[in-house]
C-alpha positions in Angstrom: -12.0 53.8 126.0 -15.0 51.7 124.7 -14.6 50.6 121.1 -17.5 52.5 120.0 -16.3 55.6 121.4 -13.0 55.3 119.8 -14.5 54.6 116.3 -16.9 57.7 116.7 -14.0 59.9 117.9 -11.2 58.9 115.3 -13.7 59.3 112.4 -15.3 62.5 113.8 -11.9 64.2 113.7 -10.7 62.7 110.1 -14.3 63.0 108.4 -16.4 65.7 110.3 -18.6 66.5 107.3 -20.3 63.0 107.7 -21.4 63.4 111.2 -21.8 60.9 113.8 -20.2 57.5 112.9 -22.5 54.6 114.3 -20.6 51.5 115.2 -23.7 49.4 115.0 -25.6 50.6 111.9 -28.2 47.8 111.9 -31.8 49.0 112.9 -32.6 45.2 113.9 -36.5 45.1 114.1 -37.1 48.8 114.0 -37.6 51.2 110.6 -34.3 52.3 109.2 -33.2 55.8 110.4 -34.7 58.7 108.5 -34.8 62.4 108.3 -37.0 63.5 111.2 -36.5 60.8 113.6 -36.2 61.7 117.4 -33.9 59.3 119.4 -30.8 58.8 121.2 -27.3 57.2 120.6 -26.2 54.5 123.0 -23.2 52.1 122.6 -23.0 53.4 119.0 -26.2 52.5 117.9 -29.3 54.9 117.2 -32.3 54.3 119.3 -35.4 55.8 117.6 -38.3 57.0 119.8 -40.6 58.6 116.9 -40.5 60.5 113.9 -41.4 64.3 114.3 -42.6 64.4 110.5 -45.0 61.7 110.9 -48.5 61.7 112.6 -49.2 59.9 115.8 -51.1 57.0 113.9 -48.2 56.3 111.6 -47.6 52.5 111.6 -44.0 53.2 112.5 -45.2 54.5 115.9 -47.2 51.4 116.9 -44.5 49.9 119.1 -43.4 53.0 121.2 -46.0 55.6 120.7 -45.5 59.2 120.6 -45.3 62.2 123.2 -48.5 63.5 124.5 -50.3 65.9 122.3 -47.8 65.1 119.4 -48.2 67.1 116.3 -46.1 66.4 113.3 -43.6 69.0 111.8 -45.2 70.2 108.5 -42.7 71.7 106.2 -43.5 74.5 103.5 -41.1 72.7 101.1 -42.5 69.2 100.1 -39.1 68.3 98.5 -37.1 69.4 101.3 -34.6 66.3 101.0 -31.2 66.9 99.3 -29.9 63.4 98.1 -26.3 62.3 97.4 -24.2 59.1 97.2 -21.2 58.0 98.7 -19.2 55.7 96.6 -17.4 52.5 97.9 -14.3 53.3 99.7 -12.3 52.9 102.9 -12.8 55.9 105.3 -10.2 56.0 107.9 -8.7 57.8 110.8 -5.4 59.6 110.9 -2.5 57.3 111.2 -4.2 54.5 109.2 -2.8 54.0 106.0 -3.7 51.7 102.9 -0.7 49.6 102.1 -2.4 47.8 99.3 -5.7 47.2 97.5 -8.9 49.3 98.0 -12.5 49.1 97.9 -12.6 51.9 95.0 -12.7 49.2 92.4 -16.1 48.1 93.5 -17.5 51.6 92.2 -18.9 49.6 89.1 -21.2 47.6 91.6 -19.6 44.3 91.0 -16.3 42.6 91.7 -14.2 41.5 94.5 -11.7 43.4 96.4 -9.0 43.0 99.1 -7.2 45.9 101.1 -4.6 45.8 103.5 -4.1 48.5 106.1 -1.3 49.7 108.5 -1.6 51.8 111.7 1.2 54.1 113.0 -0.7 55.1 116.1 -2.1 53.2 119.0 -5.7 54.1 118.1 -7.3 54.1 114.8 -10.8 53.3 113.0 -11.9 52.4 109.6 -15.2 52.2 107.9 -14.9 49.8 104.9 -17.9 50.5 102.4 -18.1 47.9 99.7 -21.5 49.3 98.1 -22.9 52.8 97.5 -24.3 54.6 100.6 -27.1 57.0 99.9 -27.1 60.3 101.8 -30.2 62.3 102.7 -30.2 65.8 104.4 -33.0 68.1 104.7 -32.6 71.8 103.5 -35.3 73.0 106.0 -32.8 73.3 108.9 -34.6 76.3 110.2 -37.9 74.6 110.5 -36.1 71.8 112.5 -34.2 74.0 114.6 -37.3 75.8 115.7 -39.2 72.6 116.2 -36.7 70.9 118.7 -36.7 74.1 120.7 -40.5 74.1 120.9 -40.9 70.5 121.8 -37.8 69.4 123.6 -39.6 69.2 127.0 -42.5 66.9 125.7 -39.7 64.7 124.0 -37.8 64.4 127.5 -40.9 63.7 129.2 -41.8 61.0 126.8 -38.3 59.4 127.1 -38.6 59.4 130.9 -42.1 57.6 130.5 -40.3 55.1 128.4 -37.6 54.6 130.9 -34.6 54.7 128.4 -32.5 56.6 131.1 -31.4 59.9 129.0 -31.1 63.5 129.5 -32.1 66.4 127.3 -28.9 66.6 125.6 -28.8 63.0 124.7 -32.0 63.6 122.4 -31.2 64.0 118.6 -33.4 65.4 116.0 -32.1 63.7 112.8 -31.6 66.1 109.9 -29.5 63.8 107.6 -28.0 60.5 107.4 -26.0 58.0 105.1 -27.7 54.5 104.7 -26.2 51.4 102.7 -26.6 47.6 102.5 -23.3 46.5 104.2 -20.2 47.7 105.8 -17.4 46.6 108.2 -16.2 48.6 111.1 -12.9 48.3 112.5 -11.3 49.9 115.7 -7.6 49.6 116.9 -7.2 50.2 120.3 -3.8 50.4 122.2 -2.5 48.3 119.4 1.3 48.0 118.7 2.3 50.6 116.3 2.7 49.9 112.7 0.4 46.7 112.8 -1.1 45.6 109.6 -4.6 44.0 108.8 -6.5 43.0 105.8 -9.9 42.3 104.8 -11.7 41.2 101.6 -15.3 41.4 100.2 -17.1 40.2 97.0 -19.9 42.2 95.6 -22.5 40.7 93.2 -23.9 42.6 90.2 -25.2 46.3 91.0 -24.6 45.5 94.5 -27.2 42.7 94.7 -25.2 40.6 97.0 -22.4 41.1 99.5 -19.9 38.5 100.9 -17.3 39.4 103.4 -14.3 37.3 103.3 -11.8 36.1 105.9 -9.2 38.5 107.2 -6.6 38.7 109.9 -8.4 41.0 112.3 -7.8 38.5 115.2 -5.1 40.6 116.6 -4.7 42.0 120.1 -6.5 45.4 120.4 -8.6 45.1 117.1 -12.3 45.1 117.1 -14.1 44.4 114.2 -18.0 44.4 113.2 -19.4 43.2 110.0 -22.3 44.3 108.2 -25.0 42.0 106.6 -24.1 39.1 104.0 -26.4 37.9 101.5 -28.4 38.6 98.6 -30.9 41.3 97.9 -30.0 43.2 101.0 -32.1 46.4 102.1 -30.5 49.7 102.1 -31.3 50.3 105.8 -27.8 50.4 107.4 -27.0 54.0 108.8 -23.4 54.6 109.0 -23.6 58.2 109.6 -26.1 60.4 111.4 -26.5 64.3 111.8 -28.9 66.3 113.7 -29.5 68.8 116.2 -29.2 68.8 120.0 -30.1 71.2 122.9 -29.3 71.7 126.5 -31.4 74.0 129.0 -29.2 75.4 131.8 -29.9 77.1 135.1 -30.6 80.7 135.3 -27.3 82.9 135.5 -27.4 83.2 139.4 -28.0 79.3 140.1 -25.2 78.6 137.6 -22.7 80.9 139.5 -23.5 79.2 142.6 -23.3 75.8 141.2 -20.0 76.6 139.8 -18.8 77.6 143.3 -19.6 74.1 144.7 -17.1 71.2 144.7 -17.3 68.7 141.9 -16.7 64.9 141.9 -13.6 63.7 140.0 -15.0 62.2 136.8 -11.8 62.1 134.6 -11.9 58.5 134.5 -15.6 58.5 133.2 -16.1 56.5 129.9 -19.7 57.3 129.5 -21.3 57.9 126.0 -21.4 61.5 126.5 -17.7 62.2 127.7 -16.3 62.0 124.1 -19.2 63.3 122.1 -18.3 66.4 120.3 -21.7 67.8 120.4 -21.8 67.3 124.2 -18.5 69.1 124.3 -20.1 72.0 122.6 -22.8 72.1 124.7 -20.7 72.1 128.0 -18.3 74.8 126.3 -21.5 77.3 125.6 -22.7 76.6 129.1 -19.2 77.7 130.5 -18.6 80.9 128.2 -22.1 82.1 127.2 -24.8 83.6 129.3 -27.7 81.8 127.9 -30.7 79.6 129.1 -30.7 77.0 126.3 -28.0 76.1 123.7 -28.6 74.6 120.3 -25.8 72.7 118.4 -25.6 70.7 115.2 -23.1 68.4 113.8 -22.2 71.0 111.3 -20.9 72.8 114.0 -18.1 70.3 114.8 -16.9 70.5 111.1 -16.7 74.3 111.3 -14.7 74.2 114.5 -12.2 71.7 112.8 -12.1 73.9 109.7 -11.3 76.9 111.9 -8.3 74.9 113.5 -9.9 74.7 116.9 -9.7 78.4 117.4 -13.5 78.9 118.0 -16.4 77.2 119.2 -19.8 77.7 117.4 -23.2 77.3 118.6 -26.7 78.7 118.4 -27.7 81.0 121.4 -31.3 80.8 122.3 
C-alpha cells in the first residue's frame, strides 16, 4: 500500500474525530486550506479548486477560476466558525507506543523534545506535532449539505474542464480543518515488529521557530516527511481535513442490471479511493440503500467506529 494511504488509514482508525489525515499538509504556492474550499485529495495532498464561500472575483480564484454561473454560499450566521486548538503531541496508530520522551513538554511554546517510539505491528503511523494546531469547523453544516447537493454537477463539470481527472465522489466541500506551522509524518509499512525509532525537535519562543533534529528513521519500511523548519513560519500547514462528499447513482433498474454484469477483478487496486473511508461508505449506501444520491461526511466515519462497526451511517437524498 502507498505510504500516504497507510498514513490516512491508520490514523483514521485511531483518531477518527480529526477527519482525513493529510500526508502532505503544505499548500505550496496556493492559499492554505479553509472552510468552504472545494477540491480533492490525491497522494495525500488536498488540491483546492475554488472556495464556495467567496465570490468569483476573489483574488484566490485568479489562477484557476470558478465554475460557470458561480454564486457564493451566503450563510445566515456571520460567526459560523467554531475554533479550537490541538496542543503539541504525538498522534499515533494502534500498535505504536511511546518508549520515552514526548512532545507534550512543548505545550508552553518553547523548548526541545525527543521522543522514541516502538511499533508492535507491521504497519503504523505517527503524526508529530511540535507546535499548536488551530481547529476551524463550521456550525452551519445544514447549509453546506444543501449547497453541495445543489451545485455538485457544476463543480464536477468545472473539474473536468480543468482536466484534473476526478469523479464526483472525489470532490470535497471542506467544513473543517486543523492548520499548524510544522509537523513530521511517519509511516511504518511492512516493518519488522518491535522496531524502534526516534526523532527530536527544538521550538523557539511561542512557537516562533521550529528546527527538526536528526533521527534514526532511515530504517527499512519507514517513510518520513518533515514539515517546515525556520523562523516566523506561517500557520498554513493543514494536517487534518473534514468535509462532505456525494455520489449519484443509476436509477434502480439500471443498477440491478449493472449488478448482474461481470466485474473486473480489482482486488489489487491501490488507487486513492480504494482505502478512503468515505468512499467505502458511499459504496455501502449504493449497495444497501435504494437512493439516487448519497451524502456522507467525515463525522459519519467516527460514528461508525463508536458503534463498533455495527452500522453504517449516511444521508439519503
